[in-house]
N, C-alpha and C positions, 0 to 999 in steps of 0.2 A: 504494500500500500504506500502511496505517496501523498503529499499534501494536496496535489492537484485533484485528488478524488474526494476531498472533504467539503467541497462547495465554497471554498474561500475565493475572494476577489483577486483580480490580477495584481492590484496594488499590494495586497498582503502577501501573495505568493512571491512577488519581487523582493519584498523586505525579508521574507524567510530565506530565500535563496542567498541574499547578501550576508546573512548570518551563518551560512554554511550548512544549513539543515536540509535534508532531502526526504527523510522518512519520519513520520510522526511516531511518538511513543504510544504505548497502549492507552494511557489516560487521554492523550490528545485525540487519538483516532475515535474514541468513544464520546468524549465530552464535546468536541467541536461541532459535530453534526447535531447533537442533542440540543446544545445551546442555540444554534442557528435556527432551530425550529421554534424557539421562543418559550419553552417550558421551564419550570423550575428544576434544579439539579441538586441531588445529594450525592457527593462524590467522596469516596475513600481513597486517598492517594498520599503516600508518604513523600517526604521531601526528596528531591533529586529525580523525580519521575517526569518532570516537564509539565507539571500541573499549571504553572504560571502562564505559559503559552497556551495551555489548554483552555483557559478562560479568557485570556487577553485577546487572542485572535478573533474568536467569534463575537466578543463584546464590541471590539472596534468595528467589525463589519456591520453589526446591527445598528450601532450608533450612526455610522456613516451612511447607511442605506436610507435613513429618513433624516436628512440633515436639516437642522433647525438653527435659527439664529439664537445663539446662546445669550439669554438675558443676563444682565449683570448679576453676578453671584448665584446663578441658577444652574444646578448640576443635573446632568442627564444619566451618568453612570458613576456609581460609588463603589470603591474597593476598600474594605476595612482589613487592616492587618494588625497583629499584636505588637510589633516593634518598629522602631524607626528604621533599622537596617533592612527589614523585609519590605517596608513601605518604599524605601528608596530603590530596592531591587525591582519591585513590581512596576514602579514608575518608569524606571529605565526600560523595562520591557515594553510598556505602552508607547514610549517615545520611539524606540527602535522599530517596532512592528508597525507603528502608525505614521511613519515618516512620509509616506506618499498619500496620506489621507488628510482631508481638511478638518482635522480634529485638534482641539486644544486640550491640554492636560496639565495637571500640576500635582504636587505631593505636599502634604502638610503633616507635621509631627511636632512634638514638644522638644524642648532643649534649644530651640532657636527663636529668634525674634518673631513676635506675632504680627507686627505691622506689615512687613514685606509679603507675608502670606495673604493677608487681607487685601492688599493692593492687587495681587494676582487674581484673587477670587472675584474682585469687583469688575475686572476687565472681561470676565466671562470664561468659563471652563466647561468643557463637555465631559471629561473624565477626571474624577478626583480620586486620588489614592490617599488614605489617611489612617492615622491611629485614632482609636475612639476618644481618648481624653482630649487631645487637641481639637478634634472635630467638634466636640461639645462646646469647647471654648468659643469657637467661631459661631456655632449656632446661637449661643447666648448673646454674643456681640452682634448678631444679625449681619455678619459678614458673609454668610453662606446661606443659600436657600435650597432645601432638600425636597421641596414640595413637588418638584418635577422629575424626581429620580425614576428612570425607566428600568434600570438594571442595578441590582445590589449584589455584591460579592463579599462573602465572609471567607477570607483566606486563613488557613490554620486556625479554624474555629476552636479546636480543642485547646490550643495554647491561650487563646483569648479568654476562655472560661477559666483556665487554670490561673490566669493572672487577675481574675476578679472583675472582668469587663462586662459581665452579663447585664448589670444594671445600666451601664453606659449604652450597650447595644440596644436594650429595650427602649431607652429614652430616644435614641437616634431613630429607631423604627417608628416612633410616634410622630415624627416630623415628616415622614415620607408617605406617599400615596399607597393605599393598600393594593391597588392594581399595579403590579410591577413584576418583573422577572427577578427571581432570587436564586442565587447559586451559593451553596455551602460546601466548602472543601475542608476535610479534616483527615488527619492521619489515623485517628482512632475514633471509635463510636461508643462513648460512655453514655450512661443514662441521661446525663445533663445535655449532651450533644443531641440525643434523640428528642428530648423535650424541646430544645431550641428549634430543631428542625420541624417538629410538629406545629409550633407556633409561627414559624417563619415561612414555610414552604407549602405550596398547594399542589397536591398530586405530583410530587417530584419524580423524575427519572432517577433511579438508583444506579450508580456506577461504582464498582469496586475493582481495584487493580491489585493483583498479587497479594490478596489478603491471606492466602494459605501460608505464606512466608512473610512475616512482618518486616524482616530485614532483607535487603537485597543480596543476591548471590555474588555480586561484584565486589563485596566488601569482605576481606579476610579479617576475622575477629579472633583476638588472642587475649587471654588473661594472664597477667604476671603476678603471682602471689608474692607479697613483700610485706615486711614489717612497717607499721605506720610511720615510724621515725626515719625510715630509709627511703621513703617514696621520692623525695626530691633528689637524693643522690642517684637513685636508679633512673629517674627521668633524665638527668643530665648525662648519665652514662649511655643511655639508649640513643639520645640525640647525637652525642659526640662520637661514639664508636661506630654508628651507622652513617655518619656524615649527612644526617637529614637536614634539608635546607628550608623546608616549609612544613611546620607542624602546628596544628590547632590543638590546644590543651584546654580541657574543661576542669574548672574547680567549682566547689559548691557555693562559696560565698564571695561577695565583693571584696571584703578584706583579704580573703584567702588568695584571690587572683593577684592583687597588688603585692602581697608578700611573696608569692611564688615567682612572679615576674622579677622582683628585686633579687631574689636568690639566684635565679638563672642568669641574670645580668652579672652578678658577682662571680658566677662560674665561667664567665666569658662568652655567654650565648646572647646574641642580639634578640631582645624580647620586649614586647609591649603587652598591656592588658586593657581589656574593655569590660565595662559593666555599667549598670544603670546610674551610678553616681558620677560617671565621667561626663564632661560636657560633650555636646554633639560634635564640636570641632575636634576634640581629642579622639573620639570614637572613629570619626571619619578618617582622620590622619593615620590612626593605627591600622585600619583596614586597608587603606591605600598602600601604606608601607609594607604590609604583609603580602598583598597581592603582587607588588612589584619587587619583592625579594630584598627590601631594605632591612627587614627583620626576619629572623629565622622562625621565631616562635610567637604565637599570639595566644595569651591566656585569657579565657572568657568565661563568663557565667552563661547559664542556659538562655536566659532572656536576651542578653546582648548579642549572642551568636546567631539568633534568628535573622535570616536575610544574608548571611555570609554565603556567597555563591561564587566559588572558584572551581571552574570546570575540572581541573586536573589536580586538586588538592590531594596529595598522596597519603598524609598521615593525620589521624585523629587520635588523641590520647585522653582517656578518662583518668585524670589524676585522682579524682574522687568520684565514686559512682553516684548517680543522681538518686534522690529519694523516691522519685516516681519512675517506674520502669519505662513508660512511654517516652520519657525524656532521653533515655538511652538511644531509642530509635531515631529521634530527631538529631541527636548529637552525631552519631556515626553516619547519618545521612548527608553530612557535609562533605564526605569523601565518596568515591565510587559513583560519581555523577556522570550523566550523559554518555553512558557506555564505557567509562574508564574504570580501571581496577583501583580499589582503594584498600587501605589497611587501618583497622581500628584496634588499639590496644588499651587495656584497662589495668591499672595498678591497684590491686585489691588487697586490703589488709584484713585481719581477723574481724574487725568491727563491721565489715561490709558484706558478710556472707549472706545475710538476709536479702539485701538488695540484689546480690548476684543471683540468688535463687529466683527472685521475682522476674528479673530480666530474662533468665533462661526459660522460665515458664511462658512469658509473653512471646518471646521470639521462637519458641519451640526448637531451641537449639542448645545443646550442651557445649558450651564454649571450650575451646582448646586451652589447657593450662600449661604454661611453659615457665619453669623456674630459671631465672638467669643465674649462672654460676657466680658465686660471690655474694649473692643476695638471697640465700636460702632463708626460709622463714624460721624464726625462733618459736617453736611450738609451746614454750613455757609462757609466752605472752597471752594474757587473757583479753577477751573482747571488752571494750568499753563503749559507753553511749557516745554516739557521734555528736561532736560539738558543732552546733549550727549558729551560735551567736557568740559575742564577746563576753568574757567574764567581767565582773566589776573591777578586778585588778587591771585587766587590759584597758578598760574604758578610762580608768583614772590615769593610766600611763600612756595614753594616746599621744602621738607626736603633735607639736604645735601647729604643723601645717596640715593636720588631718581635717578633711573637709566633711562637715556634718551633712547628713542626708537632707536633701532639699525637701521642704514641706510639699507634700503631695507627690513625692517621687514614685511611690508605689503604694497600693492598698492591699490589705489582706483580702483573699477571695471572699466575696460577699460584701465587701465594703461599698457603701453607697455614696454617690454624688448627690448634692442637693438637686431638687427638681428644677427644670429649666426656668420656671417663673420665680424661683426663690433666690436668685443671685443678687447680692447686695451691691449698692453703688460702689462700695469700697472694693469689692471683688472685681467689678467692671473696670475700675480705675487701674487695678493691679494688672489685669490682663491687657489693657490698652498700652501699658508700659512695656509689653513684650514678654512678661513672665507668664508662662503657661501654668495652669493649675495642675497639670498632669504632664509628666515628662515622657510618656511612653514613646 
């Protein structure tokens, strides 16, 4: 099968060819014709399967087919993503694939000034890619109008729910017309996702790709048992002895990413870190440096790493296993993309055996265990509870340049925003100054 058989326009086919693609992935071959027909979609597709093009291409064609004069701040297609990086990635796809179409698009997210985004929206936008928090800021400031949205896309809906965006999503839906095309993409189908789908979608077409194997066969997965105190030493050894030049490392906490990045730098390894407390400029610079080979290692939290799209990223390392097994799938999905072979290694100590069992149960895969000579496990060490926050002692001894978490940086799942009509003048003034109430 080729893209020529999917009913896409000449303009889109030309843009696809320029990107070097000739054959659609399974999710693209199923989703594109279904979306072009105009119905709602509930799609199960993990990261790295080409799902972004799977909804971007038909979305652009449907919007271009009935071209309207975009009213000031009036949106026709809305794509919601959980993180800034993923929003930027999707926006880039919209720009690349829509280069030969008379369609205007932009992206908005927190961590950058509010004013320039508002100015772009006032000029008229057909396709808007956004994170929920910043979008609600614009809705409250009346710098965007969602009453004419024809197509709504929720990308990585499971992650948005994990991050506590359900109330934001419901508030956003209240501002849109009920008659619209809605597309929901999720790597997993929890009960919460099914409830959201039932409230959002009307007689959706169900699309599932490779659900029998949650993780792709193109990724070699290895577990290295190691004592908790020797993880950093083992990580440096693996990077140095194998001469790895591009490694994405996942740590559990924001503080942990910064600490590990500093330690790797002290070992002589060019490293940067990204997490939710970093400014958008710092996050963007770290990603660009990583993609261009200026740094060898990027240490990231799960949230910040969403949207990292490097076609031939060779190595992903789980320095610490995630608390939620589904996050493991998203992590390792950063490698082995677009038909390339990737490698995912996990450094697992005695404290993480429960998480490992849950990952193996989810992936239906007994992961290969390889002990690195010189890093044999001390079986006398007992498991300890995993530390997820800072102790009082750590808090009192924080360095003077430690940046406190910005107010509104993230909410616990279930945390609510005030209703749209309840925003105070003080809050409006703060938002007009360019400070987002939500940094996602």
